[in-house]
C-alpha positions as CSV (number, residue, x, y, z in Angstrom):
1,D,-4.8,42.4,64.2
2,L,-5.0,38.6,64.4
3,L,-7.9,38.7,66.9
4,N,-9.5,41.9,65.4
5,I,-9.1,43.7,68.7
6,D,-8.7,47.5,68.5
7,D,-6.3,49.4,70.8
8,Q,-9.0,50.6,73.2
9,T,-10.3,47.1,73.7
10,A,-6.8,45.7,74.0
11,D,-6.1,48.3,76.7
12,I,-9.0,47.0,78.8
13,Y,-7.8,43.4,78.6
14,T,-4.3,44.5,79.5
15,K,-5.7,46.1,82.6
16,F,-7.3,42.9,83.7
17,I,-4.0,41.0,83.3
18,T,-1.8,43.6,84.9
19,A,-4.1,45.0,87.6
20,D,-2.8,45.3,91.2
21,E,-4.1,42.3,93.3
22,N,-4.2,44.6,96.3
23,G,-6.0,47.4,94.6
24,R,-9.0,49.3,95.9
25,L,-12.5,47.9,95.4
26,N,-13.4,50.5,92.8
27,E,-10.4,49.5,90.6
28,M,-10.4,46.8,88.0
29,P,-9.7,43.4,89.5
30,K,-6.8,41.2,88.4
31,I,-8.4,38.4,86.4
32,E,-5.9,36.4,84.3
33,L,-8.7,34.4,82.7
34,M,-9.7,37.5,80.7
35,K,-6.6,37.1,78.6
36,P,-7.7,36.7,75.0
37,G,-6.4,33.7,73.1
38,F,-6.7,31.7,69.9
39,T,-5.8,28.3,68.5
40,R,-3.7,27.8,65.4
41,F,-4.2,24.7,63.4
42,N,-1.8,23.3,60.8
43,L,-1.8,20.1,58.7
44,S,1.4,18.6,57.6
45,Y,1.7,18.3,53.8
46,F,3.0,14.8,54.0
47,A,0.2,13.5,56.2
48,S,-1.9,10.7,54.7
49,D,-5.5,11.1,53.8
50,E,-6.4,8.7,56.7
51,E,-4.5,10.8,59.2
52,V,-6.0,14.0,57.9
53,D,-9.5,12.6,58.1
54,Y,-8.9,11.4,61.7
55,I,-7.7,14.8,62.7
56,L,-10.6,16.6,61.1
57,N,-13.0,14.1,62.8
58,A,-11.4,15.0,66.1
59,I,-11.8,18.7,65.5
60,E,-15.5,18.2,64.5
61,F,-16.1,16.3,67.7
62,I,-14.5,19.0,69.8
63,A,-16.5,21.7,68.0
64,N,-19.7,19.8,68.7
65,D,-19.2,18.2,72.1
66,G,-16.0,19.7,73.6
67,W,-18.0,22.3,75.6
68,K,-19.4,19.5,77.8
69,F,-15.9,18.7,79.2
70,L,-15.6,22.2,80.6
71,S,-18.0,21.1,83.4
72,L,-15.3,18.7,84.6
73,Y,-12.8,21.5,85.3
74,T,-12.5,24.6,87.6
75,Y,-10.1,27.5,87.6
76,D,-8.0,30.0,89.6
77,I,-8.8,33.5,88.4
78,K,-5.5,34.9,89.6
79,T,-3.2,32.3,87.9
80,A,-5.5,31.3,85.1
81,V,-4.7,27.7,85.9
82,W,-7.4,25.2,85.1
83,R,-7.6,21.8,87.0
84,P,-9.8,18.8,86.9
85,R,-12.4,18.8,89.7
86,T,-11.1,15.4,90.8
87,V,-7.8,17.1,91.7
88,P,-8.0,18.6,95.2
89,S,-7.4,22.4,95.2
90,G,-5.0,22.3,98.2
91,N,-2.4,20.1,96.6
92,H,-0.4,22.9,95.0
93,F,-1.4,21.7,91.5
94,Y,-0.8,25.3,90.3
95,Q,2.9,25.0,90.9
96,Y,3.2,22.7,87.8
97,H,2.2,25.7,85.7
98,S,4.6,28.2,87.3
99,L,8.1,29.4,86.5
100,Q,8.7,29.1,90.2
101,M,9.1,25.3,89.5
102,I,12.4,26.1,87.7
103,T,15.6,26.6,89.6
104,Y,19.2,27.3,88.5
105,Q,20.6,26.7,92.0
106,H,23.1,24.1,90.8
107,G,24.2,26.0,87.7
108,M,21.7,24.4,85.3
109,M,18.0,24.5,84.8
110,E,16.2,22.0,87.1
111,E,12.7,21.4,88.3
112,N,12.0,22.4,91.8
113,T,9.4,19.8,92.6
114,G,9.6,20.3,96.3
115,K,9.2,17.7,99.0
116,Q,5.5,17.5,99.0
117,Q,3.9,14.8,96.9
118,M,1.0,15.8,94.8
119,E,-2.2,13.9,95.3
120,L,-3.6,13.4,91.8
121,F,-7.2,12.5,92.6
122,N,-9.7,13.3,95.2
123,S,-11.1,10.0,96.5
124,N,-14.4,11.7,97.5
125,I,-15.3,12.4,93.9
126,P,-16.0,9.4,91.6
127,Q,-14.2,9.2,88.3
128,L,-16.0,9.6,85.0
129,V,-16.1,6.3,83.3
130,T,-16.7,5.3,79.7
131,N,-19.0,2.5,78.3
132,L,-16.1,1.0,76.4
133,S,-14.3,-1.9,78.1
134,S,-11.3,-1.4,76.0
135,S,-10.6,0.9,73.0
136,D,-7.5,2.0,71.2
137,D,-9.3,4.9,69.6
138,P,-9.2,8.1,71.8
139,I,-12.0,9.7,69.8
140,E,-14.4,6.8,70.5
141,E,-13.4,6.9,74.2
142,A,-14.0,10.7,74.3
143,K,-17.4,10.2,72.6
144,S,-18.3,7.7,75.3
145,M,-17.3,10.1,78.0
146,A,-19.3,12.9,76.4
147,N,-22.4,10.7,76.5
148,N,-21.9,10.0,80.2
149,I,-21.1,13.6,81.2
150,P,-24.7,14.8,81.7
151,K,-25.6,12.0,84.3
152,Y,-22.1,12.3,85.9
153,V,-22.4,16.1,86.3
154,Y,-26.0,15.9,87.6
155,E,-25.0,13.4,90.3
156,N,-21.5,14.4,91.3
157,V,-20.6,18.0,90.4
158,D,-21.2,20.9,92.7
159,F,-20.3,24.3,91.2
160,R,-21.3,26.3,94.3
161,T,-17.7,26.6,95.5
162,D,-16.4,27.8,92.1
163,T,-14.7,31.2,92.4
164,P,-16.8,33.8,90.7
165,L,-15.2,36.0,88.0
166,N,-16.2,39.2,89.8
167,V,-16.1,41.2,86.6
168,P,-17.5,44.7,87.2
169,D,-20.8,45.3,85.4
170,E,-19.4,47.9,83.1
171,Y,-17.0,45.3,81.7
172,R,-19.4,42.3,81.4
173,D,-19.5,42.5,77.7
174,F,-15.7,41.8,77.6
175,V,-16.2,38.3,78.9
176,W,-15.5,36.3,75.7
177,F,-15.9,32.8,77.1
178,V,-18.3,30.6,79.0
179,T,-17.5,29.4,82.5
180,P,-17.9,25.9,83.9
181,K,-20.9,27.1,85.9
182,D,-22.7,28.2,82.7
183,I,-22.1,24.8,81.2
184,I,-23.2,22.9,84.3
185,R,-26.4,24.8,84.6
186,R,-27.2,24.0,81.0
187,I,-26.4,20.3,81.4
188,V,-28.4,20.0,84.6
189,I,-31.5,21.7,83.0
190,D,-31.3,19.6,79.9
191,Y,-30.8,16.4,81.9
192,E,-33.8,17.1,84.1
193,Q,-36.0,17.8,81.1
194,N,-34.8,14.6,79.3
195,Q,-35.1,12.6,82.5
196,D,-38.8,13.6,82.9
197,T,-39.4,12.6,79.3
198,Y,-37.7,9.2,79.6
199,L,-39.2,8.4,83.0
200,K,-42.8,9.3,82.0
201,P,-45.0,6.3,82.9
202,E,-46.5,4.3,80.1
203,P,-50.3,4.7,79.8
204,F,-50.8,1.0,79.4
205,R,-48.7,-2.2,78.9
206,P,-49.9,-5.0,76.6
207,K,-50.0,-8.5,78.0
208,M,-47.2,-10.7,76.8
209,D,-47.9,-14.4,76.0
210,D,-45.8,-16.9,77.8
């Protein structure tokens, strides 16, 4: 009822989540990313006007520019784990989102971090930088990052290795979200169009007196 999904539609999403990974080709594939979700937002009654305004400004920024940051991430369709593109896919990053990381071997709940250290960043991919030398305001830093994303994506991001969703054609209408590939294509097209505009040569240049 909360998401306004009827039983028939809910049954289809359930099949995406519970499908057999080793099923036949004509069966529905297991795609954890198809799981519907929502965000609940609450404001504390004792928050100050300044705090409320700051939170609302952050939400407005996410609503307007948050989609750009999706281009900086990729996903695993089986586990529904998202990771930054700067994190190598082979470093078992997914383990940090799994119940397999919990053990009761010594009679109490502990993290089973394993012996292998996780490499946080891929040195082959440059980091996205901001134009701010130092800022204590996360929103201003995020705005600076958002402004730099188009150029960064155009020069550094390659989505050709992203795992396709492989949703059967008959269920395409049930994809309720955009993928990083969709966002990257839009960013690249917009960047190229704007670049052509900005780099258009001047028809003439007046002489400047010394």
